[in-house]
mmCIF entry with sequence, helices, sheets and N, C-alpha, C, O atoms, coordinates in Angstrom:
data_MODEL
# 
_entry.id   MODEL 
# 
_entity.id                         1 
_entity.type                       polymer 
_entity.pdbx_number_of_molecules   1 
# 
_entity_poly.entity_id                      1 
_entity_poly.type                           'polypeptide(L)' 
_entity_poly.nstd_linkage                   no 
_entity_poly.nstd_monomer                   no 
_entity_poly.pdbx_seq_one_letter_code       MVREKTRMPMSTAGITSYYEEYRSSIEISPQQVILLGLLIAALTIALHIWGAGLLQ 
_entity_poly.pdbx_seq_one_letter_code_can   MVREKTRMPMSTAGITSYYEEYRSSIEISPQQVILLGLLIAALTIALHIWGAGLLQ 
_entity_poly.pdbx_strand_id                 A 
# 
loop_
_entity_poly_seq.entity_id 
_entity_poly_seq.num 
_entity_poly_seq.mon_id 
_entity_poly_seq.hetero 
1 1  MET n 
1 2  VAL n 
1 3  ARG n 
1 4  GLU n 
1 5  LYS n 
1 6  THR n 
1 7  ARG n 
1 8  MET n 
1 9  PRO n 
1 10 MET n 
1 11 SER n 
1 12 THR n 
1 13 ALA n 
1 14 GLY n 
1 15 ILE n 
1 16 THR n 
1 17 SER n 
1 18 TYR n 
1 19 TYR n 
1 20 GLU n 
1 21 GLU n 
1 22 TYR n 
1 23 ARG n 
1 24 SER n 
1 25 SER n 
1 26 ILE n 
1 27 GLU n 
1 28 ILE n 
1 29 SER n 
1 30 PRO n 
1 31 GLN n 
1 32 GLN n 
1 33 VAL n 
1 34 ILE n 
1 35 LEU n 
1 36 LEU n 
1 37 GLY n 
1 38 LEU n 
1 39 LEU n 
1 40 ILE n 
1 41 ALA n 
1 42 ALA n 
1 43 LEU n 
1 44 THR n 
1 45 ILE n 
1 46 ALA n 
1 47 LEU n 
1 48 HIS n 
1 49 ILE n 
1 50 TRP n 
1 51 GLY n 
1 52 ALA n 
1 53 GLY n 
1 54 LEU n 
1 55 LEU n 
1 56 GLN n 
# 
_struct_asym.id          A 
_struct_asym.entity_id   1 
# 
_struct_conf.conf_type_id            HELX_P 
_struct_conf.id                      HELX_P1 
_struct_conf.pdbx_PDB_helix_id       AA1 
_struct_conf.beg_label_comp_id       PRO 
_struct_conf.beg_label_asym_id       A 
_struct_conf.beg_label_seq_id        30 
_struct_conf.pdbx_beg_PDB_ins_code   ? 
_struct_conf.end_label_comp_id       LEU 
_struct_conf.end_label_asym_id       A 
_struct_conf.end_label_seq_id        54 
_struct_conf.pdbx_end_PDB_ins_code   ? 
_struct_conf.beg_auth_comp_id        PRO 
_struct_conf.beg_auth_asym_id        A 
_struct_conf.beg_auth_seq_id         30 
_struct_conf.end_auth_comp_id        LEU 
_struct_conf.end_auth_asym_id        A 
_struct_conf.end_auth_seq_id         54 
_struct_conf.pdbx_PDB_helix_class    1 
_struct_conf.details                 ? 
_struct_conf.pdbx_PDB_helix_length   25 
# 
_struct_conf_type.id          HELX_P 
_struct_conf_type.criteria    ? 
_struct_conf_type.reference   ? 
# 
loop_
_atom_site.group_PDB 
_atom_site.id 
_atom_site.type_symbol 
_atom_site.label_atom_id 
_atom_site.label_alt_id 
_atom_site.label_comp_id 
_atom_site.label_asym_id 
_atom_site.label_entity_id 
_atom_site.label_seq_id 
_atom_site.pdbx_PDB_ins_code 
_atom_site.Cartn_x 
_atom_site.Cartn_y 
_atom_site.Cartn_z 
_atom_site.occupancy 
_atom_site.B_iso_or_equiv 
_atom_site.pdbx_formal_charge 
_atom_site.auth_seq_id 
_atom_site.auth_comp_id 
_atom_site.auth_asym_id 
_atom_site.auth_atom_id 
_atom_site.pdbx_PDB_model_num 
ATOM 1   N N  . MET A 1 1  ? -28.796 -44.332 -23.475 1.00 0.00 ? 1  MET A N  1 
ATOM 2   C CA . MET A 1 1  ? -28.476 -43.676 -22.282 1.00 0.00 ? 1  MET A CA 1 
ATOM 3   C C  . MET A 1 1  ? -28.018 -42.216 -22.546 1.00 0.00 ? 1  MET A C  1 
ATOM 4   O O  . MET A 1 1  ? -27.337 -41.939 -23.533 1.00 0.00 ? 1  MET A O  1 
ATOM 5   N N  . VAL A 1 2  ? -28.396 -41.326 -21.669 1.00 0.00 ? 2  VAL A N  1 
ATOM 6   C CA . VAL A 1 2  ? -27.998 -39.902 -21.825 1.00 0.00 ? 2  VAL A CA 1 
ATOM 7   C C  . VAL A 1 2  ? -26.722 -39.715 -21.119 1.00 0.00 ? 2  VAL A C  1 
ATOM 8   O O  . VAL A 1 2  ? -26.523 -40.153 -19.986 1.00 0.00 ? 2  VAL A O  1 
ATOM 9   N N  . ARG A 1 3  ? -25.838 -39.040 -21.828 1.00 0.00 ? 3  ARG A N  1 
ATOM 10  C CA . ARG A 1 3  ? -24.493 -38.710 -21.235 1.00 0.00 ? 3  ARG A CA 1 
ATOM 11  C C  . ARG A 1 3  ? -24.531 -37.380 -20.476 1.00 0.00 ? 3  ARG A C  1 
ATOM 12  O O  . ARG A 1 3  ? -25.020 -36.403 -21.043 1.00 0.00 ? 3  ARG A O  1 
ATOM 13  N N  . GLU A 1 4  ? -24.040 -37.274 -19.212 1.00 0.00 ? 4  GLU A N  1 
ATOM 14  C CA . GLU A 1 4  ? -24.192 -36.006 -18.522 1.00 0.00 ? 4  GLU A CA 1 
ATOM 15  C C  . GLU A 1 4  ? -23.014 -35.117 -19.139 1.00 0.00 ? 4  GLU A C  1 
ATOM 16  O O  . GLU A 1 4  ? -21.945 -35.583 -19.534 1.00 0.00 ? 4  GLU A O  1 
ATOM 17  N N  . LYS A 1 5  ? -23.363 -33.802 -19.160 1.00 0.00 ? 5  LYS A N  1 
ATOM 18  C CA . LYS A 1 5  ? -22.322 -32.772 -19.569 1.00 0.00 ? 5  LYS A CA 1 
ATOM 19  C C  . LYS A 1 5  ? -21.491 -32.472 -18.435 1.00 0.00 ? 5  LYS A C  1 
ATOM 20  O O  . LYS A 1 5  ? -21.912 -32.552 -17.281 1.00 0.00 ? 5  LYS A O  1 
ATOM 21  N N  . THR A 1 6  ? -20.239 -32.105 -18.756 1.00 0.00 ? 6  THR A N  1 
ATOM 22  C CA . THR A 1 6  ? -19.345 -31.639 -17.666 1.00 0.00 ? 6  THR A CA 1 
ATOM 23  C C  . THR A 1 6  ? -19.642 -30.219 -17.437 1.00 0.00 ? 6  THR A C  1 
ATOM 24  O O  . THR A 1 6  ? -19.699 -29.414 -18.367 1.00 0.00 ? 6  THR A O  1 
ATOM 25  N N  . ARG A 1 7  ? -19.833 -29.901 -16.192 1.00 0.00 ? 7  ARG A N  1 
ATOM 26  C CA . ARG A 1 7  ? -20.238 -28.547 -15.765 1.00 0.00 ? 7  ARG A CA 1 
ATOM 27  C C  . ARG A 1 7  ? -18.963 -27.811 -15.274 1.00 0.00 ? 7  ARG A C  1 
ATOM 28  O O  . ARG A 1 7  ? -18.237 -28.335 -14.429 1.00 0.00 ? 7  ARG A O  1 
ATOM 29  N N  . MET A 1 8  ? -18.712 -26.668 -15.775 1.00 0.00 ? 8  MET A N  1 
ATOM 30  C CA . MET A 1 8  ? -17.523 -25.860 -15.442 1.00 0.00 ? 8  MET A CA 1 
ATOM 31  C C  . MET A 1 8  ? -18.131 -24.696 -14.525 1.00 0.00 ? 8  MET A C  1 
ATOM 32  O O  . MET A 1 8  ? -19.318 -24.370 -14.561 1.00 0.00 ? 8  MET A O  1 
ATOM 33  N N  . PRO A 1 9  ? -17.149 -24.102 -13.688 1.00 0.00 ? 9  PRO A N  1 
ATOM 34  C CA . PRO A 1 9  ? -17.656 -22.950 -12.918 1.00 0.00 ? 9  PRO A CA 1 
ATOM 35  C C  . PRO A 1 9  ? -17.857 -21.774 -13.801 1.00 0.00 ? 9  PRO A C  1 
ATOM 36  O O  . PRO A 1 9  ? -17.187 -21.649 -14.826 1.00 0.00 ? 9  PRO A O  1 
ATOM 37  N N  . MET A 1 10 ? -18.750 -20.909 -13.446 1.00 0.00 ? 10 MET A N  1 
ATOM 38  C CA . MET A 1 10 ? -19.081 -19.720 -14.211 1.00 0.00 ? 10 MET A CA 1 
ATOM 39  C C  . MET A 1 10 ? -18.030 -18.680 -13.998 1.00 0.00 ? 10 MET A C  1 
ATOM 40  O O  . MET A 1 10 ? -17.549 -18.506 -12.878 1.00 0.00 ? 10 MET A O  1 
ATOM 41  N N  . SER A 1 11 ? -17.651 -17.968 -15.062 1.00 0.00 ? 11 SER A N  1 
ATOM 42  C CA . SER A 1 11 ? -16.632 -16.921 -14.997 1.00 0.00 ? 11 SER A CA 1 
ATOM 43  C C  . SER A 1 11 ? -17.341 -15.630 -14.715 1.00 0.00 ? 11 SER A C  1 
ATOM 44  O O  . SER A 1 11 ? -18.425 -15.357 -15.230 1.00 0.00 ? 11 SER A O  1 
ATOM 45  N N  . THR A 1 12 ? -16.653 -14.781 -13.821 1.00 0.00 ? 12 THR A N  1 
ATOM 46  C CA . THR A 1 12 ? -17.198 -13.498 -13.542 1.00 0.00 ? 12 THR A CA 1 
ATOM 47  C C  . THR A 1 12 ? -16.369 -12.389 -14.090 1.00 0.00 ? 12 THR A C  1 
ATOM 48  O O  . THR A 1 12 ? -16.469 -11.259 -13.613 1.00 0.00 ? 12 THR A O  1 
ATOM 49  N N  . ALA A 1 13 ? -15.566 -12.654 -15.057 1.00 0.00 ? 13 ALA A N  1 
ATOM 50  C CA . ALA A 1 13 ? -14.624 -11.657 -15.705 1.00 0.00 ? 13 ALA A CA 1 
ATOM 51  C C  . ALA A 1 13 ? -15.289 -10.513 -16.203 1.00 0.00 ? 13 ALA A C  1 
ATOM 52  O O  . ALA A 1 13 ? -14.752 -9.408  -16.120 1.00 0.00 ? 13 ALA A O  1 
ATOM 53  N N  . GLY A 1 14 ? -16.475 -10.676 -16.744 1.00 0.00 ? 14 GLY A N  1 
ATOM 54  C CA . GLY A 1 14 ? -17.178 -9.554  -17.354 1.00 0.00 ? 14 GLY A CA 1 
ATOM 55  C C  . GLY A 1 14 ? -17.922 -8.756  -16.277 1.00 0.00 ? 14 GLY A C  1 
ATOM 56  O O  . GLY A 1 14 ? -18.284 -7.615  -16.566 1.00 0.00 ? 14 GLY A O  1 
ATOM 57  N N  . ILE A 1 15 ? -18.156 -9.206  -15.178 1.00 0.00 ? 15 ILE A N  1 
ATOM 58  C CA . ILE A 1 15 ? -18.992 -8.591  -14.093 1.00 0.00 ? 15 ILE A CA 1 
ATOM 59  C C  . ILE A 1 15 ? -18.068 -7.727  -13.215 1.00 0.00 ? 15 ILE A C  1 
ATOM 60  O O  . ILE A 1 15 ? -18.461 -6.626  -12.829 1.00 0.00 ? 15 ILE A O  1 
ATOM 61  N N  . THR A 1 16 ? -16.859 -8.195  -12.893 1.00 0.00 ? 16 THR A N  1 
ATOM 62  C CA . THR A 1 16 ? -15.967 -7.547  -11.990 1.00 0.00 ? 16 THR A CA 1 
ATOM 63  C C  . THR A 1 16 ? -15.420 -6.252  -12.543 1.00 0.00 ? 16 THR A C  1 
ATOM 64  O O  . THR A 1 16 ? -14.958 -6.197  -13.682 1.00 0.00 ? 16 THR A O  1 
ATOM 65  N N  . SER A 1 17 ? -15.474 -5.184  -11.713 1.00 0.00 ? 17 SER A N  1 
ATOM 66  C CA . SER A 1 17 ? -14.888 -3.923  -12.120 1.00 0.00 ? 17 SER A CA 1 
ATOM 67  C C  . SER A 1 17 ? -13.796 -3.477  -11.141 1.00 0.00 ? 17 SER A C  1 
ATOM 68  O O  . SER A 1 17 ? -13.955 -3.582  -9.925  1.00 0.00 ? 17 SER A O  1 
ATOM 69  N N  . TYR A 1 18 ? -12.736 -3.001  -11.669 1.00 0.00 ? 18 TYR A N  1 
ATOM 70  C CA . TYR A 1 18 ? -11.623 -2.437  -10.825 1.00 0.00 ? 18 TYR A CA 1 
ATOM 71  C C  . TYR A 1 18 ? -11.480 -0.994  -11.198 1.00 0.00 ? 18 TYR A C  1 
ATOM 72  O O  . TYR A 1 18 ? -11.384 -0.653  -12.377 1.00 0.00 ? 18 TYR A O  1 
ATOM 73  N N  . TYR A 1 19 ? -11.466 -0.123  -10.180 1.00 0.00 ? 19 TYR A N  1 
ATOM 74  C CA . TYR A 1 19 ? -11.398 1.294   -10.412 1.00 0.00 ? 19 TYR A CA 1 
ATOM 75  C C  . TYR A 1 19 ? -9.865  1.709   -10.210 1.00 0.00 ? 19 TYR A C  1 
ATOM 76  O O  . TYR A 1 19 ? -9.372  1.687   -9.082  1.00 0.00 ? 19 TYR A O  1 
ATOM 77  N N  . GLU A 1 20 ? -9.179  2.061   -11.252 1.00 0.00 ? 20 GLU A N  1 
ATOM 78  C CA . GLU A 1 20 ? -7.829  2.413   -11.212 1.00 0.00 ? 20 GLU A CA 1 
ATOM 79  C C  . GLU A 1 20 ? -7.774  3.953   -10.973 1.00 0.00 ? 20 GLU A C  1 
ATOM 80  O O  . GLU A 1 20 ? -6.781  4.385   -10.387 1.00 0.00 ? 20 GLU A O  1 
ATOM 81  N N  . GLU A 1 21 ? -8.661  4.749   -11.334 1.00 0.00 ? 21 GLU A N  1 
ATOM 82  C CA . GLU A 1 21 ? -8.717  6.125   -11.199 1.00 0.00 ? 21 GLU A CA 1 
ATOM 83  C C  . GLU A 1 21 ? -9.387  6.606   -9.942  1.00 0.00 ? 21 GLU A C  1 
ATOM 84  O O  . GLU A 1 21 ? -10.522 7.078   -10.008 1.00 0.00 ? 21 GLU A O  1 
ATOM 85  N N  . TYR A 1 22 ? -8.722  6.506   -8.764  1.00 0.00 ? 22 TYR A N  1 
ATOM 86  C CA . TYR A 1 22 ? -9.289  6.963   -7.545  1.00 0.00 ? 22 TYR A CA 1 
ATOM 87  C C  . TYR A 1 22 ? -8.607  8.233   -7.107  1.00 0.00 ? 22 TYR A C  1 
ATOM 88  O O  . TYR A 1 22 ? -7.382  8.247   -6.989  1.00 0.00 ? 22 TYR A O  1 
ATOM 89  N N  . ARG A 1 23 ? -9.312  9.266   -6.868  1.00 0.00 ? 23 ARG A N  1 
ATOM 90  C CA . ARG A 1 23 ? -8.758  10.593  -6.593  1.00 0.00 ? 23 ARG A CA 1 
ATOM 91  C C  . ARG A 1 23 ? -8.961  10.815  -5.043  1.00 0.00 ? 23 ARG A C  1 
ATOM 92  O O  . ARG A 1 23 ? -10.085 10.889  -4.546  1.00 0.00 ? 23 ARG A O  1 
ATOM 93  N N  . SER A 1 24 ? -7.891  10.907  -4.377  1.00 0.00 ? 24 SER A N  1 
ATOM 94  C CA . SER A 1 24 ? -7.961  11.191  -2.836  1.00 0.00 ? 24 SER A CA 1 
ATOM 95  C C  . SER A 1 24 ? -7.853  12.697  -2.601  1.00 0.00 ? 24 SER A C  1 
ATOM 96  O O  . SER A 1 24 ? -7.343  13.450  -3.431  1.00 0.00 ? 24 SER A O  1 
ATOM 97  N N  . SER A 1 25 ? -8.351  13.096  -1.446  1.00 0.00 ? 25 SER A N  1 
ATOM 98  C CA . SER A 1 25 ? -8.318  14.526  -1.150  1.00 0.00 ? 25 SER A CA 1 
ATOM 99  C C  . SER A 1 25 ? -6.895  14.887  -0.683  1.00 0.00 ? 25 SER A C  1 
ATOM 100 O O  . SER A 1 25 ? -6.524  16.061  -0.697  1.00 0.00 ? 25 SER A O  1 
ATOM 101 N N  . ILE A 1 26 ? -6.110  13.900  -0.276  1.00 0.00 ? 26 ILE A N  1 
ATOM 102 C CA . ILE A 1 26 ? -4.725  14.145  0.129   1.00 0.00 ? 26 ILE A CA 1 
ATOM 103 C C  . ILE A 1 26 ? -3.819  13.499  -0.983  1.00 0.00 ? 26 ILE A C  1 
ATOM 104 O O  . ILE A 1 26 ? -3.834  12.287  -1.194  1.00 0.00 ? 26 ILE A O  1 
ATOM 105 N N  . GLU A 1 27 ? -3.062  14.342  -1.651  1.00 0.00 ? 27 GLU A N  1 
ATOM 106 C CA . GLU A 1 27 ? -2.118  13.866  -2.696  1.00 0.00 ? 27 GLU A CA 1 
ATOM 107 C C  . GLU A 1 27 ? -0.689  14.083  -2.349  1.00 0.00 ? 27 GLU A C  1 
ATOM 108 O O  . GLU A 1 27 ? -0.231  15.211  -2.164  1.00 0.00 ? 27 GLU A O  1 
ATOM 109 N N  . ILE A 1 28 ? 0.008   12.998  -2.263  1.00 0.00 ? 28 ILE A N  1 
ATOM 110 C CA . ILE A 1 28 ? 1.510   13.179  -1.927  1.00 0.00 ? 28 ILE A CA 1 
ATOM 111 C C  . ILE A 1 28 ? 2.271   12.556  -3.075  1.00 0.00 ? 28 ILE A C  1 
ATOM 112 O O  . ILE A 1 28 ? 1.989   11.455  -3.548  1.00 0.00 ? 28 ILE A O  1 
ATOM 113 N N  . SER A 1 29 ? 3.277   13.350  -3.499  1.00 0.00 ? 29 SER A N  1 
ATOM 114 C CA . SER A 1 29 ? 4.090   12.882  -4.676  1.00 0.00 ? 29 SER A CA 1 
ATOM 115 C C  . SER A 1 29 ? 5.136   11.870  -4.114  1.00 0.00 ? 29 SER A C  1 
ATOM 116 O O  . SER A 1 29 ? 5.387   11.852  -2.909  1.00 0.00 ? 29 SER A O  1 
ATOM 117 N N  . PRO A 1 30 ? 5.724   11.053  -4.971  1.00 0.00 ? 30 PRO A N  1 
ATOM 118 C CA . PRO A 1 30 ? 6.722   10.047  -4.535  1.00 0.00 ? 30 PRO A CA 1 
ATOM 119 C C  . PRO A 1 30 ? 7.888   10.727  -3.927  1.00 0.00 ? 30 PRO A C  1 
ATOM 120 O O  . PRO A 1 30 ? 8.478   10.159  -3.008  1.00 0.00 ? 30 PRO A O  1 
ATOM 121 N N  . GLN A 1 31 ? 8.299   11.942  -4.368  1.00 0.00 ? 31 GLN A N  1 
ATOM 122 C CA . GLN A 1 31 ? 9.391   12.617  -3.828  1.00 0.00 ? 31 GLN A CA 1 
ATOM 123 C C  . GLN A 1 31 ? 9.103   12.973  -2.400  1.00 0.00 ? 31 GLN A C  1 
ATOM 124 O O  . GLN A 1 31 ? 9.972   12.876  -1.533  1.00 0.00 ? 31 GLN A O  1 
ATOM 125 N N  . GLN A 1 32 ? 7.911   13.375  -2.161  1.00 0.00 ? 32 GLN A N  1 
ATOM 126 C CA . GLN A 1 32 ? 7.621   13.796  -0.700  1.00 0.00 ? 32 GLN A CA 1 
ATOM 127 C C  . GLN A 1 32 ? 7.640   12.530  0.204   1.00 0.00 ? 32 GLN A C  1 
ATOM 128 O O  . GLN A 1 32 ? 8.111   12.601  1.339   1.00 0.00 ? 32 GLN A O  1 
ATOM 129 N N  . VAL A 1 33 ? 7.151   11.421  -0.273  1.00 0.00 ? 33 VAL A N  1 
ATOM 130 C CA . VAL A 1 33 ? 7.246   10.140  0.541   1.00 0.00 ? 33 VAL A CA 1 
ATOM 131 C C  . VAL A 1 33 ? 8.659   9.885   0.840   1.00 0.00 ? 33 VAL A C  1 
ATOM 132 O O  . VAL A 1 33 ? 8.992   9.660   2.004   1.00 0.00 ? 33 VAL A O  1 
ATOM 133 N N  . ILE A 1 34 ? 9.555   9.902   -0.150  1.00 0.00 ? 34 ILE A N  1 
ATOM 134 C CA . ILE A 1 34 ? 11.006  9.568   0.102   1.00 0.00 ? 34 ILE A CA 1 
ATOM 135 C C  . ILE A 1 34 ? 11.593  10.501  1.060   1.00 0.00 ? 34 ILE A C  1 
ATOM 136 O O  . ILE A 1 34 ? 12.331  10.082  1.951   1.00 0.00 ? 34 ILE A O  1 
ATOM 137 N N  . LEU A 1 35 ? 11.284  11.861  0.921   1.00 0.00 ? 35 LEU A N  1 
ATOM 138 C CA . LEU A 1 35 ? 11.799  12.887  1.809   1.00 0.00 ? 35 LEU A CA 1 
ATOM 139 C C  . LEU A 1 35 ? 11.293  12.716  3.232   1.00 0.00 ? 35 LEU A C  1 
ATOM 140 O O  . LEU A 1 35 ? 12.020  13.003  4.183   1.00 0.00 ? 35 LEU A O  1 
ATOM 141 N N  . LEU A 1 36 ? 10.076  12.261  3.392   1.00 0.00 ? 36 LEU A N  1 
ATOM 142 C CA . LEU A 1 36 ? 9.538   12.052  4.667   1.00 0.00 ? 36 LEU A CA 1 
ATOM 143 C C  . LEU A 1 36 ? 10.184  10.829  5.347   1.00 0.00 ? 36 LEU A C  1 
ATOM 144 O O  . LEU A 1 36 ? 10.486  10.836  6.540   1.00 0.00 ? 36 LEU A O  1 
ATOM 145 N N  . GLY A 1 37 ? 10.370  9.844   4.578   1.00 0.00 ? 37 GLY A N  1 
ATOM 146 C CA . GLY A 1 37 ? 11.124  8.644   5.102   1.00 0.00 ? 37 GLY A CA 1 
ATOM 147 C C  . GLY A 1 37 ? 12.488  8.932   5.498   1.00 0.00 ? 37 GLY A C  1 
ATOM 148 O O  . GLY A 1 37 ? 12.955  8.366   6.486   1.00 0.00 ? 37 GLY A O  1 
ATOM 149 N N  . LEU A 1 38 ? 13.219  9.815   4.777   1.00 0.00 ? 38 LEU A N  1 
ATOM 150 C CA . LEU A 1 38 ? 14.537  10.136  5.107   1.00 0.00 ? 38 LEU A CA 1 
ATOM 151 C C  . LEU A 1 38 ? 14.566  11.043  6.428   1.00 0.00 ? 38 LEU A C  1 
ATOM 152 O O  . LEU A 1 38 ? 15.442  10.896  7.280   1.00 0.00 ? 38 LEU A O  1 
ATOM 153 N N  . LEU A 1 39 ? 13.611  11.929  6.525   1.00 0.00 ? 39 LEU A N  1 
ATOM 154 C CA . LEU A 1 39 ? 13.523  12.667  7.712   1.00 0.00 ? 39 LEU A CA 1 
ATOM 155 C C  . LEU A 1 39 ? 13.252  11.890  8.995   1.00 0.00 ? 39 LEU A C  1 
ATOM 156 O O  . LEU A 1 39 ? 13.826  12.117  10.061  1.00 0.00 ? 39 LEU A O  1 
ATOM 157 N N  . ILE A 1 40 ? 12.293  10.919  8.790   1.00 0.00 ? 40 ILE A N  1 
ATOM 158 C CA . ILE A 1 40 ? 12.040  10.044  9.919   1.00 0.00 ? 40 ILE A CA 1 
ATOM 159 C C  . ILE A 1 40 ? 13.198  9.204   10.282  1.00 0.00 ? 40 ILE A C  1 
ATOM 160 O O  . ILE A 1 40 ? 13.439  8.961   11.464  1.00 0.00 ? 40 ILE A O  1 
ATOM 161 N N  . ALA A 1 41 ? 13.947  8.736   9.291   1.00 0.00 ? 41 ALA A N  1 
ATOM 162 C CA . ALA A 1 41 ? 15.250  7.938   9.602   1.00 0.00 ? 41 ALA A CA 1 
ATOM 163 C C  . ALA A 1 41 ? 16.279  8.828   10.278  1.00 0.00 ? 41 ALA A C  1 
ATOM 164 O O  . ALA A 1 41 ? 16.897  8.415   11.259  1.00 0.00 ? 41 ALA A O  1 
ATOM 165 N N  . ALA A 1 42 ? 16.482  10.071  9.762   1.00 0.00 ? 42 ALA A N  1 
ATOM 166 C CA . ALA A 1 42 ? 17.432  10.931  10.446  1.00 0.00 ? 42 ALA A CA 1 
ATOM 167 C C  . ALA A 1 42 ? 17.012  11.290  11.918  1.00 0.00 ? 42 ALA A C  1 
ATOM 168 O O  . ALA A 1 42 ? 17.845  11.348  12.822  1.00 0.00 ? 42 ALA A O  1 
ATOM 169 N N  . LEU A 1 43 ? 15.766  11.510  12.094  1.00 0.00 ? 43 LEU A N  1 
ATOM 170 C CA . LEU A 1 43 ? 15.289  11.797  13.426  1.00 0.00 ? 43 LEU A CA 1 
ATOM 171 C C  . LEU A 1 43 ? 15.489  10.549  14.420  1.00 0.00 ? 43 LEU A C  1 
ATOM 172 O O  . LEU A 1 43 ? 15.846  10.704  15.589  1.00 0.00 ? 43 LEU A O  1 
ATOM 173 N N  . THR A 1 44 ? 15.241  9.371   13.876  1.00 0.00 ? 44 THR A N  1 
ATOM 174 C CA . THR A 1 44 ? 15.463  8.078   14.649  1.00 0.00 ? 44 THR A CA 1 
ATOM 175 C C  . THR A 1 44 ? 16.934  7.968   15.026  1.00 0.00 ? 44 THR A C  1 
ATOM 176 O O  . THR A 1 44 ? 17.285  7.715   16.178  1.00 0.00 ? 44 THR A O  1 
ATOM 177 N N  . ILE A 1 45 ? 17.781  8.166   14.026  1.00 0.00 ? 45 ILE A N  1 
ATOM 178 C CA . ILE A 1 45 ? 19.278  8.060   14.289  1.00 0.00 ? 45 ILE A CA 1 
ATOM 179 C C  . ILE A 1 45 ? 19.728  9.065   15.328  1.00 0.00 ? 45 ILE A C  1 
ATOM 180 O O  . ILE A 1 45 ? 20.505  8.742   16.227  1.00 0.00 ? 45 ILE A O  1 
ATOM 181 N N  . ALA A 1 46 ? 19.207  10.356  15.189  1.00 0.00 ? 46 ALA A N  1 
ATOM 182 C CA . ALA A 1 46 ? 19.537  11.401  16.096  1.00 0.00 ? 46 ALA A CA 1 
ATOM 183 C C  . ALA A 1 46 ? 19.091  11.090  17.523  1.00 0.00 ? 46 ALA A C  1 
ATOM 184 O O  . ALA A 1 46 ? 19.787  11.367  18.500  1.00 0.00 ? 46 ALA A O  1 
ATOM 185 N N  . LEU A 1 47 ? 17.960  10.533  17.590  1.00 0.00 ? 47 LEU A N  1 
ATOM 186 C CA . LEU A 1 47 ? 17.452  10.230  18.973  1.00 0.00 ? 47 LEU A CA 1 
ATOM 187 C C  . LEU A 1 47 ? 18.213  9.049   19.602  1.00 0.00 ? 47 LEU A C  1 
ATOM 188 O O  . LEU A 1 47 ? 18.401  8.993   20.818  1.00 0.00 ? 47 LEU A O  1 
ATOM 189 N N  . HIS A 1 48 ? 18.665  8.063   18.706  1.00 0.00 ? 48 HIS A N  1 
ATOM 190 C CA . HIS A 1 48 ? 19.523  7.024   19.316  1.00 0.00 ? 48 HIS A CA 1 
ATOM 191 C C  . HIS A 1 48 ? 20.881  7.581   19.791  1.00 0.00 ? 48 HIS A C  1 
ATOM 192 O O  . HIS A 1 48 ? 21.439  7.102   20.778  1.00 0.00 ? 48 HIS A O  1 
ATOM 193 N N  . ILE A 1 49 ? 21.402  8.590   19.083  1.00 0.00 ? 49 ILE A N  1 
ATOM 194 C CA . ILE A 1 49 ? 22.660  9.051   19.449  1.00 0.00 ? 49 ILE A CA 1 
ATOM 195 C C  . ILE A 1 49 ? 22.585  9.997   20.685  1.00 0.00 ? 49 ILE A C  1 
ATOM 196 O O  . ILE A 1 49 ? 23.330  9.824   21.649  1.00 0.00 ? 49 ILE A O  1 
ATOM 197 N N  . TRP A 1 50 ? 21.652  11.017  20.630  1.00 0.00 ? 50 TRP A N  1 
ATOM 198 C CA . TRP A 1 50 ? 21.672  12.053  21.668  1.00 0.00 ? 50 TRP A CA 1 
ATOM 199 C C  . TRP A 1 50 ? 20.436  11.916  22.666  1.00 0.00 ? 50 TRP A C  1 
ATOM 200 O O  . TRP A 1 50 ? 20.358  12.613  23.677  1.00 0.00 ? 50 TRP A O  1 
ATOM 201 N N  . GLY A 1 51 ? 19.525  11.019  22.333  1.00 0.00 ? 51 GLY A N  1 
ATOM 202 C CA . GLY A 1 51 ? 18.299  10.812  23.191  1.00 0.00 ? 51 GLY A CA 1 
ATOM 203 C C  . GLY A 1 51 ? 18.588  10.223  24.479  1.00 0.00 ? 51 GLY A C  1 
ATOM 204 O O  . GLY A 1 51 ? 17.875  10.548  25.429  1.00 0.00 ? 51 GLY A O  1 
ATOM 205 N N  . ALA A 1 52 ? 19.548  9.390   24.647  1.00 0.00 ? 52 ALA A N  1 
ATOM 206 C CA . ALA A 1 52 ? 19.918  8.808   25.931  1.00 0.00 ? 52 ALA A CA 1 
ATOM 207 C C  . ALA A 1 52 ? 20.316  9.810   26.887  1.00 0.00 ? 52 ALA A C  1 
ATOM 208 O O  . ALA A 1 52 ? 20.018  9.647   28.071  1.00 0.00 ? 52 ALA A O  1 
ATOM 209 N N  . GLY A 1 53 ? 21.006  10.909  26.480  1.00 0.00 ? 53 GLY A N  1 
ATOM 210 C CA . GLY A 1 53 ? 21.429  11.923  27.375  1.00 0.00 ? 53 GLY A CA 1 
ATOM 211 C C  . GLY A 1 53 ? 20.273  12.857  27.797  1.00 0.00 ? 53 GLY A C  1 
ATOM 212 O O  . GLY A 1 53 ? 20.365  13.572  28.795  1.00 0.00 ? 53 GLY A O  1 
ATOM 213 N N  . LEU A 1 54 ? 19.236  12.827  27.040  1.00 0.00 ? 54 LEU A N  1 
ATOM 214 C CA . LEU A 1 54 ? 18.056  13.662  27.536  1.00 0.00 ? 54 LEU A CA 1 
ATOM 215 C C  . LEU A 1 54 ? 17.303  12.969  28.600  1.00 0.00 ? 54 LEU A C  1 
ATOM 216 O O  . LEU A 1 54 ? 16.558  13.663  29.292  1.00 0.00 ? 54 LEU A O  1 
ATOM 217 N N  . LEU A 1 55 ? 17.393  11.626  28.848  1.00 0.00 ? 55 LEU A N  1 
ATOM 218 C CA . LEU A 1 55 ? 16.715  10.926  29.825  1.00 0.00 ? 55 LEU A CA 1 
ATOM 219 C C  . LEU A 1 55 ? 17.397  11.013  31.227  1.00 0.00 ? 55 LEU A C  1 
ATOM 220 O O  . LEU A 1 55 ? 16.745  10.749  32.238  1.00 0.00 ? 55 LEU A O  1 
ATOM 221 N N  . GLN A 1 56 ? 18.642  11.364  31.284  1.00 0.00 ? 56 GLN A N  1 
ATOM 222 C CA . GLN A 1 56 ? 19.417  11.439  32.507  1.00 0.00 ? 56 GLN A CA 1 
ATOM 223 C C  . GLN A 1 56 ? 19.170  12.680  33.308  1.00 0.00 ? 56 GLN A C  1 
ATOM 224 O O  . GLN A 1 56 ? 19.769  12.860  34.369  1.00 0.00 ? 56 GLN A O  1 
# 
């Protein structure tokens, strides 16, 4: 009698490519992202404090 071989799924590790070097037309440094976040947070806090008076 012939024994059946165990079949394993095929690996695609050699076929898949990941591109780590992507160059965008807009480049923002990490410092600029942090500064923008702080500015948005400060604006939000200022609007919570003084914004209610603007609506009256």
